[in-house]
Every structure is written in structure tokens, then in C-alpha cells.
N, C-alpha and C positions, 0 to 999 in steps of 0.2 A: 534560377538557382544556378549559381557558380561555386568555383572551388575556394573562393575566399569568403561567400557569404551565403547563407540560406534563410529563406523567408518560408515560414509554415502558418497555417491557421493556428491561432492559439490554441496551445495543448490544454488538457485536464489531467489531474491526478485522481485517481480512482482508488486510492488507499494512502492515507494520510493521517499522522498523528499531529495533533496541535498542542495537547496537553492542556493544562489551565495554570492559574497563578501567574508568577512572573515569566515562566518560560512562554506561555501562551502569544504574548506581543512579539516576541522574537520570531517564533515559529510561523505565526501567521503573516508577517511581513517577508519573510523570505520565501514563502510559498506563492504570495500573491505577486511576487516580481515577475513571475512567468506564467502562471496557471490561471485560467479563466475561472475554472470550478476545482473544487476537490472534494471528495468524499470523505469526510470527517470520522475517524474511529471513535467508538463510545466507551474505550476502557479507562476511563479517568479513575482517581483514587475512589470517588463515588461513582459507579457505572452509570451511564446514561441508559436507563431501562423504560422511560416513558416518553411520550410525546411532549409532555410538558417540560420534562427535563430537556429533551433534545431542543426545544424553542428557546429555552432560556441559555442554553450553551451556544446556540447560533447568535443570540444576541450579544453574548460576550466576546465571541469572535469579531463580529461587525463592530464593536465598539472600540477595538484596538487598532482598527485600520483607519487610514486617512479617509476623510469624507469623500474624496473623489475616487476611491477605489472602486473598481468594479469587479472584484473578487467575489464569488458567489460559494459560501459554503454550504454542502449538500450533508444532511445529517443522517446518521444511522442509530439503529437501537442495538443494546447489548441484551443479547437473549440469555435468559435464565431458565432452569427447570420449572419454574412458576409463571413465566410469562403468560398473561391471558390472552386467548385470540382475539378478545375485544380490544386489546391494545394495538393489535395488528390492523383492525378495521380503522382504528383512530389515526394509525400511522399512513395508511393509505389514502386518507382524506385530508390529511394535514398539509400537504403542498410544502412540507419541511423535510420529512423523512422519506429516504429514498431507498433503504436497505435495512436489514436486520443481519447483525453479526453474531456468529457462533463461534464462542472460545471455548474449546474443552476446557475445563476447569484445572488450573495450574499449568496451562501451556506456555504463556508468555506473560509480559507485563500487565499487573492488574486484573488477572484472569481468574482470581480465586473464586469469585461469584459466577463464573461460567457453567457451562452445562455438564453434568455428572453423568446423566442417563439419557442417552439419546431417544430411548423409546418414550421418554415422558414428554418430548416436545414434537411428536408427530401431530398432534392436534393443532399446534401453532402451524407447523409447517404446510398442514393442509389448508389452514387460512390464508397463508400467505400465498399459495399457489392460486387460491381463489381470487384474491386481490392483486395477484400479479405483483408481488412485492420481493425483489430479489433477497437471496440468502447469501451472506459473504461468510466463507469458512476459513478459519485458521486450520488447515488440514493436518494436525498432528496428533498422535496418541500420546498419553502421558503415562502409561504403563511403566514402571521402572525397570521391567524386564526387558524392554526395547531399547535397542542402542539409540542415542539421540541422533545418529546419522540416518536411521531407518525409519524414523518416526512418521514422516509423512507418506512413504511407501506403505506401512502398515495400516495407517489411517485409511488410506484408499482402499485397501484390501479388506479391511475389517468393516468400515463404515460407508465410505462415499460411494461406492458402488450401489450398495443396497439402498442408501437413501435417494439417489438420483432415479433408481428405478421404482421405488415406491411413491414418488411425486414426480411423474415425468414432465409435466407443464411447469414445474417449479424453476425459475431462472436461478442458477448456482453459479457462484464465482469461487474458485479455488485460488484464494489469495497468496500472492508472493511465491509462486510455485518454485520449487527449489531442487527437483529431482527429474531424471530422464523419464521416471515411471509416471510422475505427476503430468509432465508434457504428453506423454503416450495417452494416459487417460483422457486427457482434455480433447485431444485430437480425435479419439475415437467415440467421444460422447456426442449426444445430439446437440443441435444448435442452442439449446437452454443452458448449456454449460460452456464457460469461459475461464481465464485465469488472467490474473495481473502479474507483471514482470517487473522487478526492481533493476536498478542500475547496479547495486551491489552484488546481488546473485549473478549478473551478467559479467562483472568485473572480476570476481574473487572465486577461488576455491579454497578448500579448507586449510591448504598450506599457508594462506595468508594470516591465519590466525596465529602462525608462530615463526613469523619472520624475525629473527634476532630476538626472540622472547616472545611471550605472550602479548597480543596486540588487541586490547580491550575494546579499540575503536573499530574494529573488524568483527566484534561478536554481535549477533542478532539471533533472533528466533524467526523462523526456522534458521538453524544455522546453515553457513555456505557449506557445499558438499564437494564430492569429488569432480575432477577435471572432466570427466565424461558426462557428468551432470550438467555442469556449466556450459558445456558446448551443445547439449541437447537444447537447453533454456536459450542460448544465443540463437541457434538455427530457428526456434520458435519465434522468437521476437523479430528477427530480422527477414523472416520469410514471407511476410504479407499475408498471414493468416488471420481472419477477422476475429478468432476466438481469443487471441492473445493480444493484450494491450497494456498501456503504461500504468503502473501503480508504484508509486516511490517506496511505500511503507517508510517514509522518513520519520524517524523516531528520536526527537530530542532528549537527551539526558545532560544534566549538568556534569562537568568535568569530574568532579568529585564523587558522583554517583557512577561514573564509568570506571575511574581508576581507583577502586576499592576492593577491599576483602572478598565482597559479594558484588561484582561488577554488574550493572544492569544491561539487558539485552537490548539493542537498537543502534542503527546507523543513521546519523544525521546527514542526509543528502539534499534536502530543500535549498540550500543556498547555491548548488551546483548542479542541480538535477538535470536541467535541459542540456547543458553543457556536456554533461557524462554521457548521456544518451547519443548526442551528436558524435562524440568520440567513438562509441561503440558502434554505431551505425556506419560511420566513415571506415573505420578499421575493418568492418566486413564487407565494404564496398557496396553498401546498401543506403546511402543517404537519402535516395529517392524514396525509399520506403518509411523513413522516419515519421513523416507527416501523418500517414494513415494509422500508425501504431500509436502515435501521441495524441493525435486530434480526432480521429474518426471512428476507430473501431469501439472504444469504450463507450462515446456517445451514442453511438448505433446500437449496442448491446442494451444500455439503460433507457433506450426510446427517448432519448432528449436530442433537441436540435444541435447540430454542429456550430461551433463558434464562428463568427463572422469576421472578429479582429484578428489581426495576424502578429507574429513573433519574429524577429529577425536575430540571427547568430552570426557572428564573423569568426573568421579563423586569425585568431590573434592570442598568443600567449599571454597568460596572467597568473600571478601567485594566489593560491587559497590562503586565507588567514589562517594563522595557528591558532585562533579562538575567537569566538564571537561573544562580545559581552551580554549579560542578561541582568539588568538592573542592578540589584545590590546581591545578587545570588551567585556571582562568579561567572562562569562562561561555559560555552558549549564548543566542544571540538568537533568541527565539521569533516565530512570525508574527504580524503585527500589534503588534510591540513598540511600546510607548509610546501606544498608541492604545486606544480605549474600544470594548469589545464590549457590546452589548445583551442578551444572553442570558447567564445565569450557573449554574452548576451547584448544586444546592441538596442532593441527596443522591445 
């Protein structure tokens, strides 16, 4: 590893949105450029609630990739109040589904069919614990009386602490951790609990939403938080702790869907993901820890073999496009559009 080039074991993305329709091809190609595997989220317009749907979605993803691509989509199921425990058995035996995602109803994009009553899903969580199938959690309450910047903290206090104690052997991932309280919870929890960390939560605080006016392409859920939260997340990501690993939460939306009266939540980082993480770790003086965060800790938590191929980045400035085309649908604005990045993918 030199100051001009770094070579890593090829990384994985443990939280990725690929969508469907015309956006799918764009998003899949942008992620496959650097990641070997990605855990694909199930919150499509028609949620992926069964193993059969997950298998069909996986085939749709593979169909838009080049024949020589070795990118492996790992599928997840969308948990509802009526998910039967038998579906967990099918998932555990499928070889296709690697986790189940809990969205509190109304918490984020396409989550209206998510969980409304956590008590109703305890039998399913028990079956997941028995079958060793991880639970991924969008950890926010949707109580309108709770400030949007406090929803993760309140979810931990009201629900997550109780849930992990009730199911002590269940592997749980607090997705896109966004608060100092979230970081502290994961650190204090057993080894069965981990968290994914996005590049945008490492780079932005809530002031970034209002630079020279409202910035819709900085709007995501959970929203970026206070500077002290960003600093806590940064310390977690760069500190070499195995319970924190890479999950981009890259979430593509067309420009027209972001720049609208009710702009959608999601930041599209896939085309620049590893370049951003390299920038973050370099600025923190921790480039030597990037490989473990991006390539080792997540694979170890999911009990999958580490990748054997490699990826190289070089220190060379390059401009991020202002927009990426999507068939006849318009375009997607990537994170850092029109700006310059210092690291660039070589292989």
C-alpha cells in the first residue's frame, strides 16, 4: 500500500437498494463495478415478502449484468405483521435469502406494508433465531410526536434493547447507524449485534441539508444528524471494531423524484462508493483499516467466506458526472455530482 495506490480484498456492500424497472440496470452496474457481493433490500413497490419473490428478483438483477460479471446479489425478505414462521424455514434453506428486513411501517421508502406491531412478529423472530437468519432493522420510530432527529434514539430506547434481550441468539444489524446513541448501543451489545455505516452519514451533518437552500440530494432516511453524531460514527467506522462494517444504503431515485414537491429520501452513492470511503479513511489517518471495514467484518458477521479477488484505487482527481442516464426515464444525480473526488477505481 502506497500513498498513491491502495489494493484491497474486494469489498462487499451489506445494505444496497437496486430498485426495479429501468433504474435496476443502472444501479446494478454501478454497484458491480467495485463490490463482489451486496445484500439487496426488499422494499420494492411490491415488497419482496417470500422466497419465491426473492429468487425472481435475483434473476432480474443477474439478467441486467454482463455475462462475465461475478457480482453476487444476496437477497433479503421484507418482514410484515403476517409473515409466517414457515417462510423463515424456506428462506434458511433457500441458498438465496441471507437476511430479513424490519421496516417500521411508514419509516422510509416503500415501507407502508412494514411492521406496525412488534409484538406480532416475535414468533417469526424466534424462528429466525432458531434458523440463524439475521434480522436487519431500520431503527426509527414513526411516532409523529417524536422529532425526526430523535427517531433512532427513541427506537433504541423503546424497542431495540427489549428485542435483543428477548432474542439473545438472534443476529441483529442496526442498519445505517446515524447517532452517537446508536454507536454506543452496538458497542455495548453482545457479538450478535452489529451496524452498517454509510459514506454519507460519515461525511454529512444536518447543516448539509441547508447549504445555500434545501439540498434534496442530501436528504435520506434516517436523516443525517448533528456533528457530534457524525464524529461518533466516524470513530466507529475507522476504529477497527468488527461490529461496524460497510453498508452504503445507496438508494437511487430519478432527478424528477428528488427535486419535487415531496422529494424522495435516498442518496445515490454506488458510482462513487469506495472512492468516498477511501477519502474518509485517508482523512482520518486510517487507510490501513479500510480493508477490514469494507471487506472482512461484514463477511465474518454473515458467516460467509471473505472474497479472494482484489480491488485497487489510485490517488487521482476526477470529476463526478452531474447526472447518470437511465434509459428513457431521465437521470439520477449521484452523490458529489459536479465535484471532484481524490480517489479513483483502477481495477
